[in-house]
C-alpha positions in Angstrom: 49.1 -5.3 3.9 47.2 -6.3 7.0 49.1 -6.3 10.3 50.0 -9.8 11.6 51.5 -11.2 14.9 53.3 -14.5 15.2 54.3 -16.0 18.5 56.6 -19.1 18.7 59.7 -20.0 20.7 63.0 -18.6 19.3 64.7 -22.0 20.1 63.6 -25.5 20.6 65.2 -28.9 21.2 65.1 -31.4 18.3 61.9 -33.5 18.7 60.2 -30.9 20.9 56.6 -30.1 20.2 56.2 -26.3 19.9 53.1 -24.2 19.9 52.7 -21.5 17.3 50.1 -18.7 17.6 49.2 -16.1 14.9 46.7 -13.4 14.3 46.0 -11.2 11.4 44.0 -8.0 11.5 41.3 -8.4 8.9 37.6 -7.4 8.8 36.4 -10.8 7.5 33.2 -9.1 6.2 30.6 -11.8 5.3 28.7 -9.8 2.6 25.4 -10.3 4.5 25.5 -7.1 6.6 24.3 -3.7 5.5 25.6 -0.2 6.3 23.7 2.6 8.0 21.9 3.5 4.8 20.9 -0.1 3.9 23.6 -0.7 1.3 25.1 -4.2 1.3 28.7 -4.3 2.6 30.7 -6.3 0.1 32.1 -9.7 1.1 35.8 -9.4 2.1 37.3 -12.5 3.7 40.6 -14.5 4.0 40.0 -17.9 2.4 43.2 -19.8 3.2 45.9 -19.9 5.7 49.1 -22.0 5.4 52.3 -22.5 7.3 55.4 -24.1 5.9 58.4 -25.1 8.0 61.8 -25.7 6.3 59.9 -25.8 3.0 57.3 -28.4 4.1 53.7 -27.6 4.8 52.9 -28.2 8.4 49.5 -26.5 8.7 46.7 -25.4 6.4 43.1 -24.3 6.9 40.4 -22.9 4.7 38.3 -20.0 6.1 34.7 -19.1 5.4 32.3 -16.4 6.2 31.6 -17.7 9.7 35.1 -16.8 10.9 35.3 -13.7 13.1 37.3 -10.6 12.3 41.0 -10.7 13.1 41.3 -14.5 12.9 43.5 -16.1 15.6 45.1 -19.5 14.8 47.1 -21.7 17.2 48.6 -25.1 16.2 51.6 -27.3 17.1 54.4 -28.9 15.1 57.6 -30.8 16.0 60.9 -29.0 15.9 63.0 -31.1 13.5 65.7 -28.7 12.1 66.6 -25.0 12.1 64.6 -23.3 9.5 62.1 -20.7 8.6 58.4 -20.9 9.2 56.5 -19.1 6.4 52.9 -18.0 7.1 50.6 -17.1 4.2 47.1 -15.7 4.3 45.2 -15.5 1.0 42.1 -13.4 0.5 39.2 -14.0 -1.8 40.8 -11.8 -4.5 44.1 -13.8 -4.5 46.1 -11.2 -2.5 48.6 -12.9 -0.2 50.0 -11.6 3.1 53.3 -13.4 3.9 55.4 -13.3 7.0 58.2 -15.5 8.3 59.9 -16.4 11.5 63.1 -18.4 12.2 63.2 -21.4 14.6 66.6 -22.5 15.9 66.7 -26.2 16.7 69.5 -27.4 19.1 
């Protein structure tokens, strides 16, 4: 499982707009490069990232070969209730890396 990092406030006031930042360690190999002996390096990319908050999708993006290694994503959402944010990265083979973080809303 690739290493991930998620940064968001532990607590927020109801209605407050919060910023969420996340990064996943992944090579994002395009399939166009060659190794030192000229052999093609196989394509290996993350194709989708989603985030749900209290069971509702709040962010989604599709990724392509033009995305750099170790994709960093930052987005905002509105704190509505105490709940879990679930982050999912899906690669081209269907493997899913899932992490979650809890947001306390006061």
